[in-house]
C-alpha positions, -999 to +999 in steps of 0.1 A: -009-863-375+004-830-389+010-798-370-017-781-390-043-807-379-066-789-354-070-822-335-033-821-327-038-791-305-032-754-307+001-736-310+012-712-282+003-683-305-032-696-311-037-701-273-026-665-267-049-652-295-078-671-280-073-659-244-060-624-250-095-608-252-100-618-215-063-614-206-048-587-227-014-589-210-009-626-217+024-633-234+044-662-247+067-659-217+038-662-193+026-694-208+061-708-208+064-698-172+032-717-163+047-747-181+080-744-163+061-744-130+044-777-140+009-762-141+003-770-178+018-798-198+014-793-236+021-820-260+049-817-286+047-820-323+073-842-341+093-810-348+092-799-311+064-773-312+041-770-282+006-782-289-021-773-263-052-795-260-086-780-251-081-791-215-047-774-213-062-742-226-089-744-199-062-750-173-045-718-184-077-699-184-085-712-149-051-703-135-052-667-150-087-662-136-077-673-101-047-650-102-067-620-115-100-624-096-088-639-063-051-631-062-044-667-054-007-676-052+006-703-076+011-728-047-026-726-039-036-729-075-012-758-079-028-777-050-063-772-065-051-786-099-032-815-082-064-826-066-082-823-099-056-843-117-058-870-090-095-873-096-104-859-062-126-831-075-126-804-102-112-770-094-137-748-074-164-732-095-156-697-108-180-682-083-167-700-053-152-677-027-117-683-015-113-692+021-106-663+045-070-673+050-064-669+012-086-639+006-071-619+035-038-637+036-006-616+034+028-627+025+043-606+053+067-591+027+069-553+026+083-531-001+100-497-001+086-470-024+114-477-049+107-514-049+069-509-054+075-484-082+099-508-099+075-537-096+044-518-107+060-497-134+051-464-117+072-432-112+078-419-077+056-389-085+027-412-096+031-433-064+030-402-042-001-390-060-018-424-054-009-421-017-022-385-016-055-398-031-056-426-005-057-453-031-025-468-015-017-465+022+019-468+033+029-481+068+052-459+087+079-476+107+093-464+140+122-447+121+096-428+099+104-450+069+074-457+047+069-492+035+041-509+016+023-542+022+020-568-005-016-558-013-004-524-025+012-541-056-020-552-074-035-518-067-004-500-081-003-522-112-040-516-119-036-479-115-006-480-139-027-497-166-055-471-162-030-442-163-015-457-195-049-457-211-053-420-205-070-416-171-055-392-146-049-400-109-077-376-099-101-398-119-092-428-098-107-411-067-141-423-081-130-459-079-116-454-044-149-440-032-168-469-047-144-493-029-150-475+004-188-476+000-186-513-008-165-520+022-189-501+044-219-520+030-203-553+037-192-542+072-229-541+081-231-578+075-207-587+102-211-559+128-231-581+152-205-609+149-176-585+156-192-574+188-184-609+202-146-610+207-142-647+204-124-667+177-155-685+163-173-652+157-142-637+141-138-667+119-175-666+108-172-628+101-141-635+079-159-662+060-189-639+053-167-610+043-146-631+019-176-646+003-195-613+001-165-594-013-160-620-039-196-619-050-196-581-050-165-580-072-182-604-096-214-584-096-196-552-103-173-566-130-202-583-147-223-551-148-193-530-161-187-556-188-223-556-198-225-519-201-193-516-220-205-544-244-237-524-250-216-493-257-196-512-284-227-527-299-247-494-301 
């Protein structure tokens, strides 16, 4: 079977071209990294080129969505795929909410301002502006040193992408206010449960918030995508 035969699979470039509409930052190195982690296993052509079957492309799509939409670490994604490969069950549906320990889980790792800027591609001035606009909130240690929790990194990276497209930090205040309104709306769902200071009530509240926040994110992203599609089609 020749490399040009579509039945043989897609090249890594063809995979990236197919997925880049949904994942514009996808690169050859990212796909190779997933392969190196054992999450995807492309076939090889006689001359050694990677060939990705439909199922491998769907695995890549699934992994990227879990990272983007649910911030799942690779070890959690790997466990889901391992069960799928063993025939236990397919990966959770795209609209399934992550369990509270995943949704609210933290690595416990904190970053200095310099480390956050370096990881997110921001300048110190941009980070300070994000803090001033309350998009990112530092923790102040007893010695008055400011550090940032791990959840600051995806916020900082998203802000950097928006700034690169031409928005200014003052424009991001609109998104912060929308997030605050959404959090307040969802808080109302669990207020009665939080009045009971027992582990079962707290656990139930966490499950409701994780599921509701996931659904709200999907609702919002779906509506934004629909409106932008209409804009392009007008």
